[in-house]
C-alpha positions in Angstrom: 0.0 0.0 -0.1 2.8 2.3 0.9 4.7 1.7 -2.5 1.4 2.2 -4.2 0.8 5.6 -2.7 4.5 6.5 -3.2 4.3 5.8 -6.9 1.2 7.9 -7.2 2.7 10.9 -5.4 5.8 10.4 -7.8 3.8 10.3 -10.8 1.4 13.3 -9.8 4.0 16.0 -10.7 4.7 14.1 -14.2 1.0 14.2 -15.2 1.4 18.2 -14.9 4.4 18.0 -17.5 2.2 16.0 -19.8 -0.2 19.0 -20.3 -0.1 20.7 -23.5 -0.1 24.7 -23.5 -0.5 26.7 -26.7 -0.8 30.3 -27.6 -2.1 32.3 -30.7 -2.1 35.9 -32.1 -5.7 36.9 -31.9 -5.1 40.1 -33.6 -3.1 38.6 -36.5 -6.0 35.9 -36.9 -8.9 38.7 -36.7 -7.3 41.0 -39.0 -6.6 38.6 -41.8 -10.2 37.4 -41.8 -12.2 38.9 -44.8 -15.3 39.1 -42.6 -13.3 41.2 -40.2 -12.2 43.5 -42.8 -15.8 43.9 -44.1 -17.2 44.6 -40.9 -14.5 47.1 -39.9 -15.2 49.0 -43.2 -19.2 48.9 -42.3 -18.2 50.2 -38.8 -15.9 52.9 -40.0 -18.7 54.2 -42.4 -21.2 54.2 -39.6 -18.8 56.0 -37.1 -18.3 58.8 -40.0 -21.8 59.2 -40.4 -22.2 59.7 -36.6 -19.2 62.2 -36.6 -20.6 64.2 -39.6 -23.9 64.6 -37.9 -22.1 65.8 -34.8 -20.0 68.2 -36.5 -23.0 69.6 -38.1 -24.7 70.2 -34.9 -21.6 71.7 -33.4 -21.3 74.0 -36.2 -24.9 75.1 -36.2 -24.4 75.7 -32.3 -21.4 77.7 -33.0 -22.9 79.8 -35.5 -26.2 80.7 -33.5 -24.1 81.5 -30.5 -22.0 83.9 -32.7 -25.0 85.4 -34.3 -26.7 85.9 -30.9 -23.4 87.4 -29.3 -23.5 90.3 -32.0 -27.2 90.5 -32.1 -27.4 90.7 -28.2 -26.5 94.3 -27.1 -27.2 96.4 -24.2 -30.3 97.6 -26.0 -31.8 93.9 -26.6 -34.7 93.3 -24.3 -34.1 90.8 -21.6 -36.8 88.4 -22.7 -35.2 88.2 -26.3 -31.8 87.4 -24.6 -33.4 84.9 -22.2 -34.9 83.0 -25.3 -31.6 83.1 -27.1 -29.9 81.6 -24.0 -32.5 79.0 -23.7 -32.4 78.0 -27.4 -28.7 77.8 -27.1 -28.9 75.7 -23.8 -31.4 73.4 -25.8 -29.1 72.9 -28.7 -26.3 72.0 -26.6 -28.5 69.6 -24.6 -29.5 68.1 -27.9 -25.8 67.9 -28.9 -24.9 66.0 -25.9 -27.9 63.4 -26.1 -26.8 62.8 -29.7 -23.3 62.3 -28.8 -24.6 59.7 -25.9 -27.1 58.1 -28.3 -24.7 57.8 -31.3 -21.9 56.3 -28.9 -24.4 53.6 -27.7 -25.6 53.0 -31.0 -22.3 52.5 -32.4 -21.2 50.1 -29.5 -24.5 48.1 -30.2 -23.7 47.9 -33.7 -20.0 47.0 -33.0 -21.2 44.2 -30.6 -23.8 42.8 -33.1 -21.6 42.9 -36.0 -18.4 41.6 -34.5 -20.1 38.9 -32.4 -20.3 36.3 -35.6 -16.6 36.8 -36.6 -15.4 36.7 -33.0 -17.4 33.3 -32.6 -16.0 32.0 -35.7 -12.6 32.6 -34.5 -13.1 31.2 -31.0 -14.7 28.0 -32.8 -11.4 27.5 -35.0 -9.4 28.1 -31.6 -11.5 25.3 -29.9 -11.3 22.9 -32.9 -7.4 23.4 -33.1 -7.1 22.9 -29.3 -9.3 19.6 -29.4 -7.2 18.4 -32.3 -4.0 19.1 -30.7 -5.2 18.1 -27.1 -4.1 21.4 -25.7 -5.1 21.8 -22.0 -4.8 25.9 -22.2 -4.6 27.9 -25.1 -4.0 31.7 -24.7 -4.0 34.8 -26.7 -0.7 36.1 -26.2 -1.6 39.7 -26.6 -4.3 39.5 -24.1 -2.3 37.6 -21.6 0.5 40.3 -21.8 -2.1 43.0 -21.3 -3.1 41.2 -18.2 0.4 40.7 -16.8 0.5 36.8 -17.7 3.9 35.8 -19.1 3.8 33.0 -21.7 7.0 30.8 -22.0 6.9 30.5 -25.6 9.8 28.0 -25.5 7.5 25.3 -23.8 4.0 26.7 -25.4 3.2 26.0 -28.9 2.2 28.8 -31.3 -1.0 27.5 -33.0 -1.7 30.8 -35.0 -1.0 29.2 -38.4 -3.3 26.0 -37.5 -6.0 28.4 -36.3 -5.4 30.5 -39.7 -5.7 27.3 -41.8 -8.9 26.2 -40.0 -10.3 29.5 -41.1 -9.0 29.3 -44.8 -6.6 32.4 -44.1 -3.5 32.3 -46.3 
């Protein structure tokens, strides 16, 4: 019984060495996917539309503010000055609301459009991990950002297999 226990204790650390570790470059995989490029272009176009709208609103606000600054003199009645100030405040609030709405809409569009592309990459990573019987697979860029060091000498780079699985040259 003691011999069996001793053998098990000796073999336990060896089983840790039998585990296979892999890493890949997520950014490289994503940037080479045609779907990613199409979605990025689409999102860039959407972002430019939002920016154009906001710039137009800012320009309109600035033009009105300059106009009212010239018109509102000491002889201008207080009620007209108040209306002008209120109109400028309303325009400013609409501009802020538009910025918030555009940011939220863009983030939602980004999540919605990128999710299938991300899922496709994750599916390929999982398939390569199963085929290679890797216990752990890590994105080397994300791990570095998180402060995790990957010893690439004992970890296998599976970026090429993932790209091949996705049909990327």
